[in-house]
C-alpha positions in Angstrom: -136.9 -114.8 -62.0 -140.7 -114.7 -61.5 -141.8 -114.8 -57.9 -140.1 -117.8 -56.3 -139.6 -119.5 -59.7 -136.5 -119.5 -61.8 -136.4 -120.1 -65.5 -133.1 -120.6 -67.2 -133.2 -118.6 -70.4 -130.2 -117.7 -72.4 -130.6 -115.5 -75.5 -127.7 -114.3 -77.7 -128.0 -111.3 -80.0 -126.5 -112.0 -83.5 -122.7 -111.3 -83.2 -122.7 -108.8 -86.0 -125.5 -106.8 -84.3 -124.0 -106.8 -80.7 -123.0 -103.6 -79.2 -125.3 -101.5 -81.5 -127.4 -100.4 -78.5 -130.7 -100.8 -80.3 -134.0 -100.6 -78.5 -137.0 -103.0 -78.1 -137.9 -102.3 -81.7 -134.7 -103.8 -83.0 -135.2 -106.8 -80.8 -138.7 -107.4 -82.1 -137.4 -107.4 -85.7 -135.1 -110.3 -85.0 -136.0 -113.2 -87.1 -136.6 -116.5 -85.3 -137.1 -120.0 -86.8 -140.2 -121.8 -86.0 -140.9 -125.7 -86.3 -142.4 -125.4 -89.7 -139.1 -124.0 -91.0 -140.3 -120.4 -91.6 -138.8 -117.3 -89.9 -140.9 -114.7 -88.2 -140.0 -111.6 -86.2 -139.7 -112.1 -82.5 -142.2 -109.4 -81.9 -144.9 -111.8 -83.3 -144.1 -114.4 -80.8 -143.4 -112.6 -77.6 -144.0 -109.2 -75.9 -140.6 -107.6 -74.9 -140.6 -105.2 -71.9 -137.8 -103.8 -69.8 -138.3 -104.7 -66.2 -135.8 -104.5 -63.3 -135.7 -107.8 -61.2 -133.6 -109.6 -58.7 -130.4 -111.4 -59.9 -131.1 -114.1 -57.2 -133.9 -115.1 -54.8 -133.3 -114.5 -51.2 -135.6 -115.2 -48.3 -135.7 -114.8 -44.6 -138.3 -116.5 -42.4 -140.0 -117.8 -45.7 -140.4 -114.1 -46.9 -138.8 -112.9 -50.0 -136.2 -110.4 -49.2 -134.4 -107.6 -51.0 -131.6 -105.3 -49.7 -130.9 -101.7 -50.3 -127.4 -100.8 -49.3 -126.3 -97.2 -48.3 -123.5 -95.6 -46.2 -123.4 -92.5 -44.1 -121.6 -89.3 -44.8 -118.5 -88.4 -42.7 -119.0 -87.0 -39.3 -122.5 -88.5 -38.9 -123.5 -91.3 -36.5 -125.1 -94.4 -38.0 -128.0 -94.3 -35.6 -128.8 -90.6 -36.3 -128.7 -91.3 -40.1 -131.0 -94.3 -39.9 -133.5 -92.4 -37.7 -133.5 -89.5 -40.2 -134.2 -91.9 -43.0 -137.0 -93.6 -41.1 -138.6 -90.2 -40.4 -138.3 -89.2 -44.0 -139.9 -92.3 -45.3 -142.7 -92.1 -42.7 -143.4 -88.6 -43.9 -143.4 -89.7 -47.5 -145.9 -92.6 -46.6 -148.2 -90.3 -44.4 -148.3 -87.7 -47.2 -149.2 -90.3 -49.9 -146.1 -89.5 -52.0 -144.8 -93.1 -51.3 -147.2 -96.0 -51.5 -146.0 -99.3 -50.2 -147.8 -102.2 -51.9 -149.8 -104.8 -49.9 -147.7 -107.6 -48.5 -144.5 -105.6 -48.6 -142.8 -104.1 -45.6 -139.3 -102.8 -44.9 -136.9 -102.4 -41.9 -133.4 -101.2 -41.3 -130.9 -103.8 -40.4 -127.1 -104.4 -40.6 -124.7 -102.6 -38.3 -127.5 -100.2 -37.2 -129.7 -103.2 -35.9 -126.6 -104.7 -34.2 -125.8 -101.4 -32.5 -129.3 -100.9 -31.2 -129.3 -104.5 -29.8 -125.8 -103.8 -28.2 -127.1 -100.5 -26.6 -130.0 -102.3 -25.0 -127.5 -104.7 -23.4 -125.3 -102.0 -22.3 -128.1 -100.2 -20.5 -128.1 -103.3 -18.2 -124.5 -104.0 -18.1 -123.3 -100.5 -17.1 -125.4 -100.1 -14.0 -124.6 -103.7 -12.9 -120.8 -103.0 -13.5 -121.0 -99.9 -11.4 -122.9 -101.6 -8.7 -120.3 -104.5 -8.6 -117.5 -102.0 -8.4 -119.2 -100.4 -5.4 -119.6 -103.7 -3.6 -115.9 -104.6 -4.2 -114.9 -101.3 -2.7 -117.2 -101.7 0.2 -115.9 -105.2 1.0 -112.4 -103.7 1.0 -113.0 -100.6 3.3 -116.2 -101.7 5.2 -117.4 -98.1 5.3 -119.9 -96.5 3.0 -118.5 -92.9 3.4 -115.0 -94.1 2.3 -116.5 -96.2 -0.5 -118.4 -93.3 -1.8 -115.4 -91.0 -1.6 -113.4 -93.5 -3.8 -116.4 -94.0 -6.0 -116.3 -90.3 -6.9 -113.2 -91.0 -8.9 -115.5 -92.9 -11.5 -117.4 -89.5 -11.9 -114.2 -87.5 -12.5 -113.0 -90.1 -15.0 -116.3 -90.1 -16.8 -116.2 -86.5 -17.3 -112.7 -86.7 -18.5 -113.8 -89.4 -21.2 -116.4 -87.1 -22.5 -114.1 -84.1 -22.5 -111.5 -86.0 -24.6 -114.3 -87.1 -27.0 -115.2 -83.4 -27.3 -111.6 -82.3 -27.9 -111.1 -84.8 -30.6 -113.8 -83.2 -32.5 -112.4 -79.6 -32.2 -110.2 -78.6 -35.1 -107.9 -76.4 -33.0 -107.0 -79.0 -30.5 -103.3 -80.2 -30.9 -103.3 -78.5 -34.4 -99.6 -77.8 -34.3 -96.5 -79.2 -36.1 -94.0 -81.2 -33.8 -90.9 -82.3 -35.6 -92.9 -82.2 -38.8 -95.7 -84.3 -37.5 -99.2 -83.0 -36.7 -100.6 -84.8 -33.6 -104.0 -84.6 -35.1 -102.9 -86.8 -38.0 -100.9 -89.0 -35.7 -103.8 -89.7 -33.4 -106.4 -89.7 -36.2 -108.4 -87.0 -34.5 -111.9 -86.1 -35.8 -115.5 -86.1 -34.9 -116.3 -89.0 -32.6 -119.8 -90.2 -32.4 -121.2 -92.2 -29.4 -121.2 -95.9 -30.4 -121.0 -99.2 -28.7 -117.2 -99.1 -28.9 -117.2 -95.9 -27.0 -119.5 -97.2 -24.2 -117.2 -100.4 -24.0 -114.3 -98.0 -23.5 -116.3 -96.4 -20.6 -116.9 -99.7 -19.1 -113.3 -100.5 -19.1 -112.5 -97.1 -17.7 -114.8 -97.8 -14.7 -112.6 -100.6 -13.6 -109.4 -98.7 -13.5 -110.7 -95.2 -12.6 -110.5 -95.9 -8.8 -106.9 -97.2 -8.7 -105.3 -94.0 -7.4 -108.1 -93.3 -4.8 -107.7 -96.9 -3.6 -103.9 -96.5 -3.2 -104.4 -93.3 -1.3 -107.3 -94.2 0.9 -105.8 -97.6 1.9 -102.7 -95.9 3.3 -104.9 -93.1 4.9 -106.9 -95.8 6.6 -103.8 -97.4 8.0 -102.4 -94.1 9.3 -105.6 -93.1 11.0 -106.1 -96.5 12.5 -102.7 -96.3 14.2 -103.1 -92.6 15.2 -106.3 -91.1 16.5 -106.1 -87.3 15.9 -107.6 -85.0 18.5 -107.8 -81.8 16.4 -108.4 -80.7 12.9 -104.8 -79.6 12.6 -103.6 -83.1 13.4 -106.0 -84.5 10.7 -104.6 -82.3 8.1 -101.0 -83.1 9.1 -101.6 -86.8 9.0 -103.4 -86.6 5.6 -100.6 -84.5 4.0 -97.9 -87.0 5.3 -99.8 -90.0 4.0 -100.7 -88.4 0.6 -97.1 -87.5 0.1 -96.0 -91.1 0.6 -98.5 -92.4 -1.9 -98.3 -89.8 -4.7 -95.4 -91.7 -6.5 -97.2 -95.1 -6.6 -100.4 -93.4 -7.8 -98.7 -91.6 -10.5 -96.8 -94.6 -11.7 -100.1 -96.6 -11.8 -101.8 -93.9 -13.9 -98.8 -93.4 -16.1 -98.3 -97.0 -17.0 -102.1 -97.2 -18.1 -101.9 -93.9 -20.1 -98.7 -95.0 -21.9 -100.1 -98.4 -22.7 -103.0 -96.7 -24.5 -100.7 -94.6 -26.9 -100.0 -97.5 -29.3 -103.7 -98.1 -29.7 -104.6 -94.4 -30.2 -101.9 -94.2 -33.1 -102.8 -97.5 -34.7 -103.9 -97.5 -38.4 -104.2 -101.1 -39.3 -107.2 -103.5 -39.3 -109.5 -103.0 -36.5 -108.3 -99.6 -35.7 -111.8 -98.1 -36.3 -113.0 -100.2 -33.4 -110.0 -100.0 -31.0 -109.4 -96.3 -31.2 -113.0 -95.3 -30.0 -112.6 -97.9 -27.1 -109.3 -96.3 -26.1 -110.3 -92.6 -26.2 -112.6 -92.6 -23.1 -109.9 -94.6 -21.1 -107.2 -92.2 -22.2 -109.1 -89.0 -21.4 -110.6 -90.5 -18.2 -107.2 -91.5 -16.8 -105.8 -88.1 -17.5 -108.6 -86.5 -15.5 -108.4 -89.3 -13.0 -105.0 -87.9 -11.8 -107.1 -85.3 -10.0 -108.1 -87.9 -7.6 -104.6 -87.7 -6.1 -105.7 -84.4 -4.6 -109.4 -85.2 -4.4 -109.2 -88.4 -2.3 -107.1 -87.0 0.5 -109.1 -83.7 0.6 -112.4 -85.6 0.9 -110.9 -88.1 3.4 -109.6 -85.3 5.6 -113.0 -83.6 5.4 -114.6 -86.8 6.7 -112.1 -87.1 9.5 -112.5 -83.5 10.4 -116.2 -83.9 10.9 -115.6 -86.9 13.2 -113.1 -84.8 15.3 -115.6 -81.9 15.5 -118.4 -84.3 16.6 -116.1 -85.7 19.3 -115.1 -82.3 20.4 -118.6 -81.1 20.6 -119.7 -84.2 22.5 -116.8 -83.6 25.1 -117.9 -80.0 25.5 -121.5 -80.9 26.1 -120.3 -83.6 28.7 -118.3 -80.9 30.6 -121.3 -78.6 30.6 -123.5 -81.2 31.8 
């Protein structure tokens, strides 16, 4: 291979001399027949040099292309590894230790390039998804305070997802033997780096993180629509009664979601390296999302108490007037 040209050349060393490991000097002493019938050493007809070249010609966008493949060490993120390599090469070029010939350039591609492209898309998709979830909740309750109250469940679930990612990387977490099985091995726990799969898992979490709060607040809205409390004590009494009636449905909703994620977290077949990072944020987020069973009624009661106090204050001012 020379440039873009290919020359089919096949040379065989004499059978009796194959495998001797001779150098260029031995090759130059090989006798070659010429048209006149004489035999001359190959060194008189050609100059033999060792030069590393491509096995095949590859091109992209009309440019000759070569590939250097490498992998990352365990517990390191692909993006961090490539960025470190980029910084190292730049330092070498700036210091003059590495000289890039004219007409030659390099760039990092492969899964790193795909991940960077996906992260750019997710920077747009995630805010849009959150905004759409907010709109759907607003269309249901028609009140911004109630919508914001339910929306706080996403913040709780988000923190739970990151907490679970952190716990996965801690060697002491679930490092016990249960019936001869270590949960860390069963759930394949180890350092989890932020990747596109992780953010897709968070995106799925946003859609289910408000379920318990919606169940709670829907019933609370119905109770307070039927009964108008006149004091803070009545607000709290109605809230406790409504919350007690919706604890079981909320727990069943969360439990079914959490149990459905367990087969994914313990999978070890093809595609597990993608499915497990997607399931971890949803699993941790739904565990923490159980807090909204208490959070939603408390915040809802706080809003209603403020309304009652404002009404009481307005009545007191009218009496004084």
